[in-house]
Each structure stands twice: as C-alpha cells, then as structure tokens.
C-alpha positions in Angstrom: 17.5 14.4 17.4 15.2 15.6 14.6 12.5 13.0 15.2 9.0 14.5 16.0 6.5 12.4 17.9 3.2 13.6 19.3 2.5 12.4 22.9 -0.8 12.6 24.5 -0.7 15.0 27.5 -3.2 12.7 29.4 -1.8 9.3 29.1 1.5 9.6 27.3 0.5 7.4 24.3 1.4 8.4 20.8 -1.1 10.4 19.0 -2.0 10.2 15.2 -3.9 12.2 12.7 -7.5 10.9 12.4 -8.8 11.5 8.8 -12.4 11.2 10.0 -12.4 13.8 12.5 -9.5 16.0 11.1 -8.0 15.9 14.7 -4.7 14.7 16.3 -6.2 11.7 18.3 -5.0 9.4 21.0 -6.4 5.8 20.6 -5.6 5.0 24.1 -7.7 7.6 26.2 -9.7 9.3 23.3 -8.2 12.7 23.6 -8.6 14.8 20.5 -6.6 18.0 19.6 -7.2 20.6 17.0 -4.3 20.6 14.7 -4.5 24.2 14.0 -3.9 25.0 17.7 -0.7 22.7 18.0 2.6 24.5 17.5 4.5 23.0 14.6 8.1 22.3 15.7 9.4 22.9 12.2 8.3 26.6 12.4 9.7 27.1 16.0 13.0 25.1 15.7 15.2 26.2 12.8 18.2 24.0 13.9 17.6 21.3 11.4 20.2 21.0 8.5 19.0 19.6 5.2 22.4 18.3 4.3 23.5 17.0 7.8 23.6 13.2 8.0 21.4 12.0 10.9 20.9 8.8 12.9 17.3 8.7 13.9 16.2 7.2 17.2 12.6 6.5 18.4 11.8 8.9 21.2 9.4 6.2 22.7 11.7 3.2 22.9 15.2 4.4 21.8 15.4 2.0 18.8 17.3 3.2 15.7 14.7 4.0 12.9 15.7 2.6 9.5 14.3 4.5 6.6 15.0 5.2 3.0 16.4 8.5 2.0 13.1 9.6 0.5 11.1 8.9 3.6 10.0 11.9 5.9 7.3 10.2 8.2 7.1 6.6 9.3 6.4 4.4 12.3 8.9 2.7 14.5 9.2 -0.9 13.6 9.8 -1.9 17.2 7.1 -0.1 19.2 4.8 1.3 16.4 5.2 4.9 17.4 4.4 7.4 14.7 7.5 9.5 13.9 8.2 12.5 11.6 11.7 13.0 10.5 11.8 16.8 10.8 15.1 17.6 9.0 13.7 16.1 5.9 10.8 18.6 5.8 12.7 21.9 6.1 14.0 24.5 3.7 13.4 23.4 0.1 12.0 20.0 1.3 9.2 21.7 3.2 5.8 21.1 1.5 3.7 24.2 0.9 0.4 22.4 1.4 -1.2 19.1 2.2 -4.5 17.4 1.5 -5.1 15.3 4.6 -6.6 11.8 4.6 -10.3 11.6 5.0 -10.7 7.9 4.5 -9.7 5.6 7.4 -7.7 2.4 6.9 -10.8 0.3 7.8 -13.0 2.4 5.3 -10.2 1.9 2.6 -10.2 -1.8 3.1 -14.0 -2.0 2.7 -14.0 0.2 -0.4 -11.4 -1.9 -2.0 -13.3 -5.1 -1.3 -16.3 -3.6 -2.9 -14.3 -2.5 -5.9 -12.9 -6.1 -6.3 -16.4 -7.6 -6.4 -17.4 -5.3 -9.3 -15.0 -6.8 -11.8 -17.0 -8.7 -14.3 -14.1 -10.3 -15.9 -11.9 -10.9 -12.9 -11.4 -14.4 -11.4 -14.0 -15.4 -8.7 -11.1 -16.0 -6.2 -9.8 -12.5 -6.7 -13.4 -11.0 -6.3 -13.5 -12.4 -2.6 -10.8 -9.8 -1.8 -9.5 -12.0 1.0 -5.8 -11.9 0.0 -4.8 -8.3 1.0 -1.1 -8.5 2.0 -0.8 -5.0 3.2 -2.3 -1.4 3.0 -0.3 1.6 3.6 -1.4 5.3 4.0 1.2 7.3 2.2 1.5 11.1 1.6 3.0 11.1 -1.9 4.9 14.3 -3.1 3.4 16.1 -6.0 4.2 19.3 -7.8 1.1 21.4 -8.7 2.0 23.5 -11.7 0.3 26.7 -12.9 1.2 27.0 -16.7 0.5 29.7 -19.2 0.4 28.7 -22.9 0.6 30.6 -26.1 -0.6 28.6 -29.0 -0.7 29.0 -32.8 -2.1 26.4 -35.1 -2.1 26.3 -38.9 -3.9 23.8 -41.1 -6.5 23.1 -43.8 -10.1 22.6 -42.9 -12.7 21.0 -45.3 -16.5 21.2 -45.3 -18.3 18.5 -47.0 -22.0 18.8 -48.1 -24.1 16.2 -49.8 -27.3 17.1 -51.7 -29.7 15.7 -54.3 -30.8 17.3 -57.5 -33.0 15.3 -59.8 -31.9 11.9 -60.2 -28.3 12.7 -59.0 -26.6 12.9 -55.6 -23.8 15.4 -55.4 -21.0 15.9 -52.8 -19.5 19.4 -52.5 -16.2 19.7 -50.7 -14.8 23.2 -49.8 -11.2 23.9 -48.6 -10.3 26.6 -46.1 -7.0 27.8 -44.5 -7.3 27.5 -40.8 -5.5 29.6 -38.3 -6.0 29.7 -34.5 -4.2 31.9 -31.9 -5.0 30.8 -28.4 -4.1 31.8 -24.9 -4.7 29.0 -22.3 -3.9 29.0 -18.7 -3.9 25.8 -16.4 -3.8 25.8 -12.7 -2.8 23.1 -10.3 -1.6 20.4 -12.9 -0.5 17.5 -10.7 2.7 15.6 -11.4 3.9 12.9 -8.8 7.6 13.5 -7.8 8.4 10.3 -6.0 10.7 8.0 -8.0 9.3 4.8 -6.5 5.6 5.6 -7.3 4.1 4.3 -10.6 3.4 7.4 -12.6 0.4 5.8 -14.5 -1.3 4.9 -11.3 -0.8 8.3 -9.7 -2.2 10.0 -12.9 -5.3 7.8 -12.8 -6.0 8.7 -9.1 -7.0 12.3 -10.3 -8.9 14.4 -9.6 -7.9 15.4 -6.0 -10.2 17.8 -4.3 -7.9 21.0 -4.2 -10.5 22.8 -2.0 -9.3 20.5 0.8 -5.6 21.9 0.5 -4.4 23.1 3.8 -1.1 24.8 4.9 1.3 22.1 5.8 1.7 21.2 9.4 3.6 18.1 10.6 0.8 16.7 12.8 -1.0 15.7 9.6 1.6 13.2 8.9 1.5 11.4 12.3 0.5 7.7 11.8 1.3 7.7 8.1 4.2 7.2 5.8 5.3 10.3 3.9 7.9 10.6 1.1 9.9 13.6 0.0 10.4 14.5 -3.6 12.9 12.8 -5.8 12.6 15.4 -8.6 12.3 19.1 -8.4 9.9 21.2 -10.4 12.4 22.0 -13.2 13.3 18.3 -13.7 9.5 17.5 -14.0 8.7 20.4 -16.2 9.1 18.4 -19.6 6.6 15.8 -18.2 3.9 18.4 -17.3 4.2 20.0 -20.7 3.6 16.7 -22.3 0.7 16.2 -20.0 -1.1 19.5 -20.9 -0.5 18.9 -24.6 -3.4 16.5 -24.7 -5.6 19.2 -23.1 -4.4 21.8 -25.5 -5.0 19.6 -28.6 -8.6 18.9 -27.3 -9.2 22.6 -26.8 -7.9 23.4 -30.3 -10.2 20.7 -31.8 -13.2 22.3 -29.9 -12.6 25.7 -31.9 -12.9 24.0 -35.4 -16.0 22.2 -34.9 -17.6 23.9 -37.9 -15.4 21.9 -40.2 -15.9 18.3 -41.4 -12.1 17.7 -41.0 -9.0 19.6 -40.3 -5.5 18.7 -41.3 -2.9 20.6 -39.1 0.4 21.5 -40.8 1.9 23.2 -37.9 1.3 23.8 -34.1 3.5 26.0 -32.0 3.1 25.9 -28.2 5.0 28.0 -26.0 4.6 26.9 -22.3 5.6 29.1 -19.5 5.9 28.0 -15.9 4.2 30.7 -13.6 4.3 28.7 -10.3 4.9 25.2 -9.0 3.9 24.3 -5.5 5.3 21.3 -3.5 2.3 19.4 -1.9 1.6 16.2 -0.2 -1.5 14.1 -1.4 -3.0 11.2 0.4 -2.8 7.8 -1.2 -3.7 4.4 0.1 -1.3 1.8 -1.3 -2.8 -1.8 -1.4 -0.6 -4.9 -2.1 -2.8 -8.0 -3.0 -1.5 -11.6 -3.4 -3.0 -13.6 -6.2 -1.7 -16.8 -7.8 1.5 -16.3 -6.2 1.9 -12.8 -7.7 1.7 -9.4 -5.9 -0.7 -6.9 -7.5 -0.5 -3.1 -6.5 -3.5 -0.9 -6.3 -3.8 2.6 -5.2 -6.7 4.5 -3.7 -7.2 8.3 -3.5 -7.2 9.1 0.3 -9.9 11.8 -0.2 -12.3 10.4 -2.8 -11.9 6.6 -2.4 -11.1 6.2 -6.2 -9.3 2.9 -6.7 -6.9 2.3 -9.7 -4.8 -0.7 -10.8 -4.9 -3.6 -13.2 -6.7 -6.7 -11.7 -6.1 -10.1 -13.1 -8.3 -11.3 -15.9 -10.2 -14.6 -15.9 -9.6 -16.4 -19.4 -12.8 -18.4 -18.7 -15.0 -15.4 -18.1 -13.5 -13.6 -21.2 -14.2 -16.8 -23.3 -17.7 -17.0 -21.8 -18.3 -13.4 -22.6 -17.3 -13.6 -26.2 -19.3 -16.7 -26.6 -22.3 -15.1 -25.2 -22.0 -12.2 -27.6 -21.5 -14.6 -30.4 -24.6 -16.6 -29.5 -26.8 -13.5 -29.3 -25.5 -12.2 -32.5 -26.1 -15.7 -34.2 -29.7 -15.9 -32.7 -30.4 -12.4 -33.8 -29.3 -13.3 -37.4 -31.5 -16.3 -37.6 -34.5 -14.5 -36.2 -34.2 -11.8 -39.0 -33.8 -14.7 -41.5 -37.0 -16.3 -40.1 -39.0 -13.1 -40.3 -37.9 -12.4 -44.0 -38.6 -16.0 -45.1 -42.1 -16.0 -43.5 -41.5 -17.9 -40.3 -39.7 -21.1 -41.5 -37.4 -21.1 -38.6 -35.5 -24.2 -37.3 
C-alpha cells in the first residue's frame, strides 16, 4: 500500500514534523530525528503508479483512509496517525521544493487571537476570538514562475509649467512623444494551484520567505494536510501574466516620472515562461463561527501574516463617522470663533 507513516524507533508512536525545531518528532517519548538523515521512500521505491486506483489503509489501525482526490497527506480519522499518500507525490505530481511550517498550531491560535483584537471596527464578540471552529495546517500547492518580459510602450507625455510675469500668471504645456523599450525579468512569482483554495486569500498571504525553500522530502508533510495541484503550469500561465501586468505597469510609470502626465496609446507585452517549479507552501486555515456564519481566514505558516474579511460592527462604524463629524463641526466652529473675535456659543 502506498501509505507512508513515520514510526518512532523507540516507542512505536507516530512521528510528525515539528515546525519549531525543524525535526521529525515523537510527542510520546520526545525523540527527534533530522529530516535530512531520513531516507525518503519516494526516492527509494519507484513502484508507485500515478494513474493506478488505490484503496488506502492506515498502517497503524488498518482503517480505510477516506480522502479527496487532491489530498496527498492527511491524518487517519480513526487513530489520528499522520499518513502520506505516496503515489500522489510521484512523477509529475512530485513537488520540487517545500517551505516547512515554522509556526506551531498553538502559536497560530495565539497569533490569530491577537489579530482579532486589533480590529477597530469589528464587533466586540468577534474580538474575543473564542469561537474558533477549527484550524488546519495545510501545504498548499503553488507554481513559482520565472518570467521574461519584452515591453514596448507608446504614448504622449505632457509637461506643465506655471509661472508669473508682471500681473499675469501663465501656464505652459509642452507635448512629447513617449516611447519606452524595456526588458523585465521576474522570478518566483507565486500562483496557487489548488481549486478549493480562495485565490484572493492566497495572493494576500505573500510574501513567502523563499530563502526557506528546501528540496522536497515527505517527512515535512507528517502531521499536516497536503494538497496536490489541480492545474498545471500551462493552465495557470494566463493568470500569472495578468498578475505581473500590474508590476509592469508600475515599472513603466516609474520611467516617465519627468512628465506631468502620460497618455499611453499602445502597450505591447511579450511574456515568455522560462521556468515553473511546483512547490508546497505552508498555510494555516482557520474557520471561525460568528452569528451563525462561518468565516474563513488564512495565516502564512512561516511569517504569521493573517488575511481574511472579519465582520464589521454597524454600531462602531456609525460611532466612528459620528466622531469624525463631531470633530469636524467643532473645528469649524472654533475657526469661526477665532475669526469673529471670540464670540463662541
């Protein structure tokens, strides 16, 4: 059976990856093993077939493991053992690299509670952060794109100068033809490749610390959920081109800062894919119940950055605008009092 579990040689308990120490750890006896010294069964056993239909059984209790087709690592729902579904991590489905978790589940919960308390316009009952329904450590599949871009931009630039001569003020406007030819290379542009993940949430989790990328080994997945990609690099290429277009427009704008304004008549952008690496990135997915609705938040498993849309308190919003209006009204009356010589009522 292509189910990989890591048993402690000392006590036989299941071992999981510990993000704090970076070791494969046994929570029963405290044993810790360096992942770099552990043989990876995916590199020593090539008998797994990508297309073969498999029934998975837990090596610990024998129960059938029920998973979605995209899942490549999970836990047994009967005994809680961490398992890796090895045949879903081979061939084209094998990640090139992984950024391991560095934030533990307990640290993630504490960080999320602090984040909830910082919401100035969120309801007080939400800020107590006592309605966490569940928190799941998940390795989300991403493609990291290296892109080369050839850009040509045409437009009309204007320079406006205002000056005074005698009793008159003059405005002088000069018009110029603008042409820019640019070469831009972008590396490791991330696009999440899991159909079930919210693209907006995943984009907002950036940046991930790419200096923490490590060659993929299955022990990093022990104790976490992992997904395999739903879309390959070619299918997501249009999305990454759209993503870098914003960066390209910003760079073009930086090259014409000497003009007061530029009106572009044409932009030609030729984007070439140089390389795309399949990687797994760490994300804590948090489900929070509030007012009978479930809110989903995500946390970067390396940096602790939290993203998501918390509920908004209508009372706090009204009070905030009332406060702004009151301050503005008071300031206006104070100015009137000063101009009228102090007759302020």
